[in-house]
N, C-alpha and C positions, 0 to 999 in steps of 0.2 A: 396444525395448531399445537402448541406446547401445553402440557398439563400444568395447572396452576401451582402445584407443589414444585415442579421442576423450575418454574419461573422464579420462585422465591429463592431456591438454591443458587440459580445462575446469577441472580441480582447481586449477590455478594461478591462475585468474581468480575463483574463489569467495571470498567474504568468510569469514574465520574465525569471526567473532562476529556473528550476526544475531539480534536480539531476537525471540523467538517471538511471533507475532501471527496472527490469523485473520480470517475473514470475520465481519462484524458489529462488529468492534472499532473504536473511535474512536481515531485515531492522528494524531500530528504527524510529518510527513515533512520533515526538514531537508535541503534541496537546495542545492548550491553553484550560484550564478548568476554568470556572467562578464559584467561591465559594463565594456567598454573594457579598461584594464589592471588594474582592480580585480576582486577576487572576493569575494562576500559570501554569507551563508547566508539563504535564504528558507524560511519555514515554511508548508507546505500542510497544513491540518488538516481532517479529515473522517472519514467512515465507509468502511471497506473493504467494497465490495460484491461483489468477485469476485477470484479468484486463478486463475492458469493457468500452465502450463508447469512445467519442472523444470530443475535445474542452473543454468547461466548464463542460460537463457531463461525463468526464473521471473519472472512479472509480477503486479502487483496493481493494482486500480482503486480510487481514492479519490474519494468524492463528497461535495460540500458545497454549501450554498446561499449564494450571494452576491447581495445586493440583490434577493432574490426569484427569482433565476434559478439553476437547478441547474448546477453545474460539475463535470465529471469529469476526472480526470487519471490516466494510466496510467504506472506506474513499474516499472522493472526492479529486483528485489530486490538484486542483486549489482552494481549500477552504482557506479563510483567517484564519480559526481556526488552520490550520496546519502550524506550524512554519518552520519545516524542516524535511527532510527524509534522514536518514543516512543509507547507504548500508554497512552492516557489513561483508557480505559474498555473493559471487556469486556462483550459482550452475549450473551444466549441466542438462538440461531438454529436453525432447522430446515430450512434450504435451503443449497445449495452456492453459489448465485448470488442476490444480492438485487436483481435488476433491477426487481422490483415497486415499489421505493422511488422509481423515476423518475416514476411517475404520482402520487405522493403529495406533500402539502405540509403544513406546520404540525405539529400534534401527532401526526398519523398516521404521521410519519416516525420517531418515537421507537421504540427497541427496548428490550426488557426487559433490565435489567442483570444480569450473572452475578455471584453472590456467591461470593467465594473465601475 
C-alpha cells in the first residue's frame, strides 16, 4: 500500500485520459522521438504481452515481429513521451502474461479476436 502523501504527489504526474487496453490487445503506441532540434512521432505497433506496476510506475510490454526477428519494447503508461495508445484489435486471453508467444512464429502467434 502506498503512503497517502506519496499518492498526492503521484496524482499530479498521472495522465487524466488513458485509453483502456489490456493484455493480448494489438496496439499502436505513438511515441515522441527527439532528433536534434526536431521532434517527431514514431509509431510502434504490436501485441501487449505483459503489464506490471501501478500508479506512475505502471508499465506494459509490446511485442512485434520485424524482419523475422521478435522485438519487444517496454513503455511506461503515464510517460509524457507517449502521445497516445490506439487499440487496433482486442483478443481473448486466459493468461496474465503472454511470454509463451516468444517461442512461437508464423500463424501460431495469432490470438483469437474478442467480439464486442
